[in-house]
N, C-alpha and C positions, 0 to 999 in steps of 0.2 A: 622542613617537613618531616614529620615522624613516619615511622614504618606503618603504624596504624592508619594514619591519614592517607598514605599512598594506597593501602589496601582498599579503603573505603572509596577512593577515587576510581580505582579499577572496577570495583563492584558497581558503582553508579554508572560507569561507562558501559559495562557489560549488560546492565539492565536496559539500556537504550539500543542495543544491537538489533532487536527485532524491528523497531521503528526505523532505524537507519537502513535496514535491508529493504523495507517497503519504500522509503524515500529514494533509494537507489533505483528501484524499478520505475518509480514515477519520473526520475530525472532522465532515464533512458527513453521513456514515453514522450517526455517534453522534447527531447532531441529529435525523435522521429516526427513529431508534429511540426516542429520548426523546419524539417526537411521536406515538408509537404506530403508526408505519409500519415495523414490524420487518422485513418482507420487503424493502422498498426499501432499508433500512439494510443488511441482509445482502447484498443484491445489490451495493451500493456497496462493502462490505468485500471481497467477492469480486473486484470490479473493481479495488480498490486493490492487492490481492495480485497480480492479473494484471498490473497496471501495474508493480509492483515487479519481477516476473519479467522483463517486457519490458525495463525499464530496465537491469536487471542483465545481461541478455543482450547488449544493444547497447553498454553503456558499459564502458570498461576499468576495472579494479579501483580505480585511484587516483581516478577521477572518479565512481565509484558511491557513495562515501561510506559511510554506515552501512548501505546495502543490501548491501554486501559483507560477508558473515559467514564463510562457508567458501569453498571453491573455486567458481568460476563455474558449473560443471555442477550441483553440489549445490544452490546457491542457486536457480538457475533452476528446477530440478526441484521443489524444496520449495515455492517461491512458487506455481508453476503447479499443483501437486497440491493444495495447500490452497485455492487459488482455485476449482478445479473442484469440490472437495468442498463448499465453502460455497455456491457457486452451485447445485449439485445439491440441497442441502438447502433452500435458499431457494425454488427453483422447484417442488419436489415435495411439500413438507409442506402438507397441507390439513387443515382442521378443527382440533380441539384448542382450547386456551385462546386461541390467537392467530388462529383461523380467520377471525374477522370482519374482521381488519385486512388491507389490501392494500398 
């Protein structure tokens, strides 16, 4: 492998760091859900989406990696709206089969 090829691999990896950070938060959320703390997991997923929206808003498209799906305004609006929806559900649902879990 040439030095130039090694640099482009590093750059490609660096471009995916924002997406990897969001996936890390989602993985922690999945762990909490599997431990029967569904509300904490849902809050973490909402936080991951909010983080995705924030990173998409501040990073230019080439550095946003896989967070860049459509245009920047559409991505930011979509990530933020889904985050607000999930956080609303996580904070407002009481009772039901998951009521005992916090």
